[in-house]
KOLBAMAR-874610 format. One record per residue (C-alpha): residue number from 0; residue in three letters; x, y, z. Coordinates in Angstrom, 1 decimal, decimal comma, always signed. Layout:
BEGIN
num: NUM&residuo: Ala&x: X&y: Y&z: Z
...
// end
This chain:
BEGIN
num: 0&residuo: Met&x: -40,6&y: -180,1&z: -11,1
num: 1&residuo: Pro&x: -37,4&y: -180,7&z: -9,1
num: 2&residuo: Ala&x: -35,3&y: -177,4&z: -9,1
num: 3&residuo: Ser&x: -32,3&y: -177,5&z: -11,4
num: 4&residuo: Pro&x: -29,1&y: -177,6&z: -8,9
num: 5&residuo: Pro&x: -27,1&y: -173,9&z: -9,1
num: 6&residuo: Pro&x: -24,2&y: -173,7&z: -11,8
num: 7&residuo: Ser&x: -21,0&y: -174,4&z: -10,5
num: 8&residuo: Thr&x: -18,3&y: -172,2&z: -9,4
num: 9&residuo: Glu&x: -15,7&y: -175,0&z: -9,4
num: 10&residuo: Ala&x: -13,1&y: -174,3&z: -12,6
num: 11&residuo: Glu&x: -12,0&y: -177,8&z: -13,9
num: 12&residuo: His&x: -9,8&y: -175,9&z: -16,3
num: 13&residuo: Ile&x: -8,5&y: -172,2&z: -16,8
num: 14&residuo: Ala&x: -7,2&y: -170,9&z: -19,9
num: 15&residuo: Val&x: -5,4&y: -167,6&z: -20,2
num: 16&residuo: Ser&x: -4,3&y: -165,3&z: -23,1
num: 17&residuo: Arg&x: -2,6&y: -162,0&z: -22,2
num: 18&residuo: Ser&x: -3,8&y: -160,3&z: -25,3
num: 19&residuo: Lys&x: -7,4&y: -162,2&z: -25,7
num: 20&residuo: Gly&x: -8,7&y: -162,9&z: -22,1
num: 21&residuo: Ile&x: -9,8&y: -166,1&z: -20,2
num: 22&residuo: Gln&x: -11,6&y: -168,9&z: -20,7
num: 23&residuo: Ile&x: -12,8&y: -171,3&z: -17,8
num: 24&residuo: Asp&x: -14,4&y: -175,1&z: -18,2
num: 25&residuo: Trp&x: -16,6&y: -175,4&z: -15,3
num: 26&residuo: Lys&x: -17,0&y: -178,7&z: -13,6
num: 27&residuo: Asp&x: -20,7&y: -178,6&z: -14,5
num: 28&residuo: Gly&x: -19,4&y: -179,0&z: -18,3
num: 29&residuo: His&x: -20,3&y: -175,2&z: -18,5
num: 30&residuo: His&x: -17,8&y: -173,2&z: -20,6
num: 31&residuo: Ser&x: -17,5&y: -169,5&z: -20,0
num: 32&residuo: Ala&x: -14,9&y: -166,9&z: -22,2
num: 33&residuo: Tyr&x: -13,9&y: -163,5&z: -21,0
num: 34&residuo: Gly&x: -12,6&y: -160,9&z: -23,3
num: 35&residuo: Leu&x: -10,1&y: -158,9&z: -21,9
num: 36&residuo: Ala&x: -12,5&y: -155,4&z: -22,1
num: 37&residuo: Tyr&x: -15,2&y: -157,0&z: -20,4
num: 38&residuo: Leu&x: -13,0&y: -158,2&z: -17,6
num: 39&residuo: Arg&x: -11,5&y: -155,0&z: -17,1
num: 40&residuo: Glu&x: -14,9&y: -153,0&z: -17,0
num: 41&residuo: Lys&x: -16,4&y: -155,9&z: -14,7
num: 42&residuo: Cys&x: -13,3&y: -155,1&z: -12,2
num: 43&residuo: Pro&x: -14,9&y: -156,0&z: -8,6
num: 44&residuo: Cys&x: -12,1&y: -153,9&z: -6,6
num: 45&residuo: Ala&x: -13,3&y: -151,2&z: -4,4
num: 46&residuo: Thr&x: -12,3&y: -148,2&z: -6,4
num: 47&residuo: Cys&x: -13,5&y: -149,8&z: -9,9
num: 48&residuo: Thr&x: -17,1&y: -150,2&z: -7,8
num: 49&residuo: Gly&x: -17,3&y: -147,0&z: -5,7
num: 50&residuo: Ala&x: -17,1&y: -148,7&z: -2,3
num: 51&residuo: His&x: -15,8&y: -147,3&z: +0,6
num: 52&residuo: Gly&x: -16,7&y: -143,6&z: -0,8
num: 53&residuo: Ala&x: -14,2&y: -144,2&z: -4,3
num: 54&residuo: Thr&x: -15,2&y: -142,7&z: -7,4
num: 55&residuo: Pro&x: -16,8&y: -145,6&z: -9,5
num: 56&residuo: Gly&x: -14,0&y: -146,4&z: -12,3
num: 57&residuo: Ala&x: -11,6&y: -144,0&z: -11,1
num: 58&residuo: Ala&x: -9,0&y: -146,9&z: -11,7
num: 59&residuo: Lys&x: -10,1&y: -147,2&z: -15,2
num: 60&residuo: Ser&x: -8,8&y: -143,5&z: -16,3
num: 61&residuo: Gly&x: -6,3&y: -144,6&z: -18,3
num: 62&residuo: Ser&x: -4,4&y: -142,6&z: -20,7
num: 63&residuo: Pro&x: -5,2&y: -138,5&z: -20,0
num: 64&residuo: Phe&x: -5,2&y: -138,7&z: -24,2
num: 65&residuo: Gln&x: -8,5&y: -139,2&z: -25,1
num: 66&residuo: Leu&x: -7,6&y: -140,1&z: -28,9
num: 67&residuo: Tyr&x: -4,6&y: -142,4&z: -27,7
num: 68&residuo: Gln&x: -5,7&y: -145,3&z: -25,8
num: 69&residuo: Pro&x: -3,3&y: -148,4&z: -25,2
num: 70&residuo: Val&x: -4,0&y: -151,7&z: -26,0
num: 71&residuo: Leu&x: -5,4&y: -153,5&z: -22,9
num: 72&residuo: Lys&x: -3,4&y: -156,6&z: -21,6
num: 73&residuo: Leu&x: -3,2&y: -159,1&z: -18,8
num: 74&residuo: Val&x: +0,2&y: -158,7&z: -17,3
num: 75&residuo: Asp&x: -0,3&y: -161,4&z: -14,8
num: 76&residuo: Val&x: -3,1&y: -163,6&z: -13,5
num: 77&residuo: Glu&x: -2,4&y: -165,3&z: -10,1
num: 78&residuo: Pro&x: -4,8&y: -167,7&z: -7,9
num: 79&residuo: Ala&x: -5,8&y: -166,0&z: -5,1
num: 80&residuo: Gly&x: -6,1&y: -169,1&z: -2,5
num: 81&residuo: Ser&x: -8,3&y: -171,5&z: -4,0
num: 82&residuo: Tyr&x: -11,2&y: -169,6&z: -4,7
num: 83&residuo: Ala&x: -10,3&y: -166,6&z: -6,9
num: 84&residuo: Leu&x: -7,9&y: -165,1&z: -9,7
num: 85&residuo: Gln&x: -6,4&y: -161,8&z: -9,0
num: 86&residuo: Leu&x: -5,6&y: -160,0&z: -12,3
num: 87&residuo: Lys&x: -2,7&y: -157,4&z: -13,3
num: 88&residuo: Trp&x: -3,3&y: -155,4&z: -16,1
num: 89&residuo: Ser&x: -0,9&y: -153,2&z: -18,2
num: 90&residuo: Asp&x: -2,8&y: -150,3&z: -17,5
num: 91&residuo: Gly&x: -1,3&y: -150,4&z: -13,9
num: 92&residuo: His&x: -4,5&y: -151,6&z: -12,1
num: 93&residuo: Ser&x: -4,1&y: -155,2&z: -9,9
num: 94&residuo: Thr&x: -6,2&y: -154,9&z: -7,0
num: 95&residuo: Gly&x: -9,0&y: -156,6&z: -8,5
num: 96&residuo: Ile&x: -9,9&y: -160,3&z: -7,2
num: 97&residuo: Tyr&x: -12,3&y: -162,2&z: -9,4
num: 98&residuo: Ser&x: -13,7&y: -164,9&z: -7,6
num: 99&residuo: Tyr&x: -15,0&y: -168,3&z: -9,3
num: 100&residuo: Asp&x: -18,5&y: -167,5&z: -7,7
num: 101&residuo: Tyr&x: -18,2&y: -163,9&z: -9,3
num: 102&residuo: Leu&x: -16,9&y: -164,9&z: -12,5
num: 103&residuo: Arg&x: -19,7&y: -167,6&z: -12,8
num: 104&residuo: Arg&x: -22,3&y: -164,8&z: -12,3
num: 105&residuo: Ile&x: -20,7&y: -162,7&z: -14,8
num: 106&residuo: Cys&x: -20,6&y: -165,3&z: -17,3
num: 107&residuo: Pro&x: -21,2&y: -163,3&z: -20,7
num: 108&residuo: Cys&x: -22,5&y: -166,1&z: -22,7
num: 109&residuo: Pro&x: -26,0&y: -165,6&z: -24,2
num: 110&residuo: Glu&x: -27,2&y: -168,5&z: -22,1
num: 111&residuo: Cys&x: -26,6&y: -167,0&z: -18,9
num: 112&residuo: Gln&x: -27,0&y: -163,4&z: -20,2
num: 113&residuo: Ser&x: -30,8&y: -164,7&z: -20,4
num: 114&residuo: Ala&x: -30,8&y: -166,2&z: -16,9
// end
Protein backbone atom coordinates (compact mmCIF):
# COMPACT_ATOMS: atom_id res chain seq x y z
CA MET A 1 0.00 0.00 0.00
CA PRO A 2 1.55 3.34 -1.02
CA ALA A 3 2.24 5.89 1.69
CA SER A 4 -0.06 8.88 1.77
CA PRO A 5 1.49 12.18 0.69
CA PRO A 6 2.69 14.50 3.45
CA PRO A 7 0.30 17.27 4.52
CA SER A 8 0.52 20.42 2.45
CA THR A 9 2.26 23.40 4.04
CA GLU A 10 1.08 25.74 1.30
CA ALA A 11 -1.77 28.00 2.35
CA GLU A 12 -4.52 28.58 -0.17
CA HIS A 13 -6.46 31.08 1.97
CA ILE A 14 -5.78 32.74 5.33
CA ALA A 15 -8.49 34.49 7.35
CA VAL A 16 -7.46 36.59 10.35
CA SER A 17 -9.72 37.72 13.18
CA ARG A 18 -7.87 39.92 15.65
CA SER A 19 -10.25 38.88 18.44
CA LYS A 20 -10.74 35.18 17.57
CA GLY A 21 -7.71 33.75 15.74
CA ILE A 22 -6.53 32.52 12.36
CA GLN A 23 -8.08 30.08 9.93
CA ILE A 24 -6.08 28.52 7.10
CA ASP A 25 -7.31 26.55 4.12
CA TRP A 26 -4.40 24.43 2.90
CA LYS A 27 -3.84 23.49 -0.74
CA ASP A 28 -4.50 19.81 0.05
CA GLY A 29 -8.06 20.70 1.16
CA HIS A 30 -7.41 20.59 4.91
CA HIS A 31 -8.79 23.38 7.12
CA SER A 32 -7.08 24.57 10.32
CA ALA A 33 -8.57 26.94 12.90
CA TYR A 34 -6.25 28.39 15.56
CA GLY A 35 -7.66 30.26 18.55
CA LEU A 36 -5.73 33.19 20.00
CA ALA A 37 -4.84 31.53 23.31
CA TYR A 38 -3.62 28.42 21.47
CA LEU A 39 -1.42 30.45 19.11
CA ARG A 40 0.02 32.51 21.96
CA GLU A 41 0.76 29.37 23.98
CA LYS A 42 2.49 27.80 20.96
CA CYS A 43 4.67 30.85 20.21
CA PRO A 44 7.86 29.50 18.60
CA CYS A 45 10.18 32.40 19.52
CA ALA A 46 13.38 31.83 21.51
CA THR A 47 12.04 33.58 24.61
CA CYS A 48 8.85 31.53 24.74
CA THR A 49 10.54 28.20 24.03
CA GLY A 50 13.50 28.76 26.34
CA ALA A 51 16.08 28.65 23.54
CA HIS A 52 19.40 30.41 24.01
CA GLY A 53 19.13 30.23 27.80
CA ALA A 54 15.93 32.26 28.10
CA THR A 55 13.42 31.32 30.78
CA PRO A 56 10.63 29.44 28.96
CA GLY A 57 7.46 31.49 28.80
CA ALA A 58 9.16 34.73 29.90
CA ALA A 59 7.39 36.69 27.16
CA LYS A 60 4.00 35.38 28.33
CA SER A 61 4.06 36.94 31.77
CA GLY A 62 1.40 39.56 30.94
CA SER A 63 -0.09 41.53 33.82
CA PRO A 64 1.57 41.41 37.26
CA PHE A 65 -1.95 41.34 38.74
CA GLN A 66 -2.96 37.70 38.69
CA LEU A 67 -6.66 38.44 39.13
CA TYR A 68 -6.72 40.71 36.10
CA GLN A 69 -5.89 39.22 32.73
CA PRO A 70 -6.41 41.62 29.82
CA VAL A 71 -8.20 40.22 26.77
CA LEU A 72 -5.65 38.80 24.35
CA LYS A 73 -5.87 40.18 20.83
CA LEU A 74 -3.82 40.18 17.68
CA VAL A 75 -2.62 43.70 16.98
CA ASP A 76 -1.16 42.84 13.58
CA VAL A 77 -0.33 39.89 11.34
CA GLU A 78 2.32 40.32 8.66
CA PRO A 79 3.77 37.89 6.15
CA ALA A 80 7.38 36.91 6.84
CA GLY A 81 8.59 36.27 3.33
CA SER A 82 6.49 33.64 1.61
CA TYR A 83 6.97 31.01 4.32
CA ALA A 84 5.52 32.36 7.57
CA LEU A 85 3.38 34.81 9.53
CA GLN A 86 4.68 37.19 12.18
CA LEU A 87 2.09 37.81 14.88
CA LYS A 88 2.03 40.93 17.04
CA TRP A 89 0.07 40.58 20.28
CA SER A 90 -1.79 43.00 22.53
CA ASP A 91 0.51 41.96 25.40
CA GLY A 92 3.41 43.59 23.54
CA HIS A 93 5.00 40.37 22.28
CA SER A 94 5.94 40.35 18.59
CA THR A 95 8.98 38.14 18.00
CA GLY A 96 7.21 34.89 17.14
CA ILE A 97 7.44 33.89 13.49
CA TYR A 98 5.02 31.05 12.73
CA SER A 99 6.16 29.18 9.61
CA TYR A 100 3.47 27.49 7.55
CA ASP A 101 5.24 24.20 8.25
CA TYR A 102 4.99 24.87 12.01
CA LEU A 103 1.34 25.94 11.76
CA ARG A 104 0.45 22.76 9.91
CA ARG A 105 2.32 20.64 12.50
CA ILE A 106 0.42 22.25 15.39
CA CYS A 107 -3.01 22.09 13.73
CA PRO A 108 -5.43 21.63 16.64
CA CYS A 109 -8.12 19.73 14.73
CA PRO A 110 -9.01 16.24 16.03
CA GLU A 111 -7.71 14.56 12.85
CA CYS A 112 -4.24 16.13 13.20
CA GLN A 113 -4.09 15.70 16.97
CA SER A 114 -4.74 11.96 16.67
CA ALA A 115 -2.05 11.49 13.99
